[in-house]
C-alpha positions in Angstrom: -6.2 -7.0 76.0 -5.6 -5.2 72.7 -6.0 -7.1 69.5 -2.7 -7.2 67.6 -2.6 -5.4 64.3 -2.3 -7.7 61.4 -0.3 -6.4 58.4 -1.7 -6.8 55.0 0.6 -7.4 52.0 1.5 -4.0 50.6 4.1 -2.1 48.7 6.8 -1.3 49.2 7.9 -4.5 50.7 10.9 -4.3 53.1 13.5 -6.9 54.2 11.2 -7.4 57.3 8.1 -8.3 55.1 7.1 -11.9 55.0 8.4 -13.6 51.8 4.8 -14.8 51.0 3.8 -11.1 50.3 5.5 -11.3 47.0 3.0 -14.0 45.9 0.1 -11.7 46.9 1.5 -8.7 45.1 3.3 -10.0 41.9 2.1 -11.9 38.9 3.1 -15.5 39.6 4.7 -16.0 36.1 6.9 -13.0 36.6 7.8 -13.8 40.2 8.7 -17.4 39.2 10.9 -16.2 36.4 12.7 -13.8 38.8 13.2 -16.5 41.4 14.4 -19.0 38.8 16.9 -16.4 37.4 18.3 -15.7 40.9 18.2 -19.4 42.1 15.8 -18.5 44.9 13.5 -21.3 45.9 10.9 -19.3 47.9 7.9 -19.6 45.6 5.2 -21.8 47.0 7.3 -22.7 50.1 5.5 -23.1 53.4 8.4 -21.4 55.3 7.8 -18.3 53.2 4.6 -17.7 55.1 6.4 -16.9 58.3 9.9 -16.1 57.2 11.0 -12.5 56.3 13.3 -11.8 53.4 16.1 -10.9 56.0 15.5 -14.3 57.8 15.4 -16.2 54.5 18.7 -14.8 53.3 20.4 -15.8 56.6 18.8 -19.3 56.7 20.1 -20.2 53.3 23.7 -19.0 53.8 25.9 -22.0 53.0 23.0 -24.0 51.7 22.8 -25.7 48.3 21.2 -22.6 46.8 23.3 -20.1 48.7 22.3 -16.9 50.4 20.7 -13.9 48.6 21.0 -10.2 49.2 17.7 -9.4 50.9 18.0 -5.6 50.3 18.6 -6.2 46.5 15.9 -8.9 46.2 13.3 -6.7 47.9 14.2 -3.7 45.7 13.9 -5.9 42.6 10.6 -7.4 43.7 9.1 -3.9 44.5 10.0 -2.9 40.9 8.6 -6.1 39.6 5.4 -5.7 41.5 4.8 -2.3 39.9 5.6 -3.7 36.4 3.7 -7.0 36.9 1.0 -6.7 39.6 -0.9 -9.8 40.6 -4.0 -10.6 38.6 -6.2 -12.7 41.0 -7.6 -14.6 38.0 -4.1 -16.0 37.3 -3.3 -17.4 40.7 -1.4 -20.7 40.8 -2.6 -23.4 43.1 -0.5 -24.1 46.2 1.8 -27.1 46.1 0.7 -30.3 47.8 3.2 -29.8 50.7 2.0 -26.3 51.3 -1.7 -27.4 51.2 -0.9 -30.1 53.8 1.0 -27.7 56.0 -2.0 -25.3 55.9 -4.3 -28.1 57.0 -2.0 -29.2 59.8 -1.2 -25.7 61.0 -4.1 -23.4 60.2 -3.5 -19.8 61.0 
């Protein structure tokens, strides 16, 4: 049986990239600012670990925060990643909910 290939977070991200990749590629302060400006609640969300940008935009249609244009968000985030790459020394700690989810559902 062949071992499945595991993708590593890399640029450019696409609409089919896991949302979590943004947290591995973009400075957290810049990413939070972008998400806040666009009313996107993906930062530090446990669903972002498995959900792609395309899936996330569909899941949130009609929700309290509304849908987002996955193509536009990914284009913006790719540009943001080039401007504000992640500095591993400035990582934010995961939320309590995300930490609990990681303990209950280890990958």
